[in-house]
C-alpha positions as CSV (number, residue, x, y, z in Angstrom):
1,M,7.8,54.0,30.2
2,R,11.1,54.4,32.0
3,T,13.1,54.3,28.8
4,W,10.8,56.8,27.1
5,I,11.2,59.2,30.1
6,G,14.9,58.5,30.2
7,T,15.2,59.6,26.6
8,I,13.3,62.8,27.2
9,L,15.4,63.5,30.3
10,E,18.6,63.0,28.2
11,K,17.4,65.5,25.6
12,G,16.7,68.1,28.3
13,I,13.0,68.4,27.7
14,L,12.0,67.3,31.2
15,T,13.6,68.1,34.6
16,T,13.2,66.1,37.8
17,H,12.6,67.0,41.4
18,G,12.7,64.4,44.2
19,I,14.1,60.9,44.6
20,K,12.6,57.5,43.8
21,K,8.9,57.3,44.3
22,G,8.6,61.0,45.0
23,T,10.1,62.1,41.7
24,E,8.2,64.8,39.8
25,Y,8.8,65.3,36.1
26,L,8.4,68.9,34.9
27,L,8.8,70.5,31.5
28,N,12.1,72.3,31.3
29,P,11.4,76.0,31.9
30,E,14.5,77.0,29.9
31,L,12.8,75.7,26.8
32,F,9.9,78.1,27.2
33,A,12.3,81.0,28.1
34,H,14.3,80.4,24.9
35,A,11.3,79.7,22.6
36,K,10.6,82.6,20.3
37,T,6.9,82.8,20.6
38,E,4.9,86.0,20.1
39,Y,2.2,85.2,22.6
40,N,1.7,83.9,26.1
41,T,-0.3,80.8,26.6
42,I,-3.1,81.2,29.1
43,V,-5.8,78.9,30.4
44,K,-8.4,80.6,28.1
45,D,-6.3,79.6,25.1
46,I,-6.0,76.0,26.3
47,R,-9.7,75.7,26.9
48,T,-10.4,77.0,23.4
49,I,-8.2,74.3,21.9
50,Q,-9.9,71.5,23.9
51,V,-13.4,72.5,22.7
């Protein structure tokens, strides 16, 4: 699992906050900011996909 996360961190897909056991892994917000999408994802859209 660590090597998989390490690869994603190297590619800049994830960002980290915290140290050691308190580390949080978050999606890089810059990827969303630079993505050329024509719509905003909202909870309603995500629920529709899961159904």
